[in-house]
N, C-alpha and C positions, 0 to 999 in steps of 0.2 A: 192887551196884546192883539186880540182879535179885531178890535176896532181899528187899530192902525193898519193891520193886514188888509182889511176890506177897503179902507181908504186908499192904500197904496195901489192895490189891484185896480180899483175903479178909476183912479186918476191916470193910470197907465193906459186905460182903454178908451177914455172919452176925449172929445175935442175941447171941452171946457172944464179943465181940472179944478178951477177955482169954485165951481158950483157944486162940487161933491161934498155932501154932508152925511156923516154917519152918527146915528144916535144909538146909545147903548141903554137897554132896559133890562135891569137885573131882576130875575125871578128866583124863587127858591130852588127849583130844579132845572131851570132853563134860563138862557139869556137870549134876548131878541136884539138883533142888530137891524136898524132901519136905515136903508141906503137911499138917499135922495140925490138925483142928478138932474142936469138940465133936460127938459122934455125932448130935445133933439138927440140926446145921448142915451135915452132909455134902451133903445134897440141894441146899442153896442154893448151895454152891460148884460142884457139878457141873452143875446146871441140867437142864432138860427135854432129854432125848436128848443130854446132854453138851454143850449149846451154850455154856454159860458157861465150862466147862473148856477147850473148844476155843478160845474167844476169848482166854482168858488165855494159853494156849500160843502163839497167834498173836502176841500182844503181846510175849511173851518172845522168840520167834524174831526178831521185828523188832528188839528191843533187842540181841540177841546178834550181829547182823550185823557190828557194829563189832569184836568180839573174834575172830570167825571160829570160835568154838566152838559146839557144839550144846548146847542147853539142854533138858532133859527135866523135866517136872513130874509128880510122882507125888502123888496125893491119897490119904492113908492114912486108914483108918477104924478 
């Protein structure tokens, strides 16, 4: 669910939605989501002073309260 959520948000923000890739890495107590976008779109996903990235992380943490796991979002460039 979280993977699709991040992909949907990222595709809504960028100019090249076809280049959005989300990789899910499951851990015992945490889950890591790696978000890769076109190099020209990295700034749009991060936002000014990281505001958009922080908002996406907040949404992920709210969605993860059901599972009890911690979700980390890494934006790869």
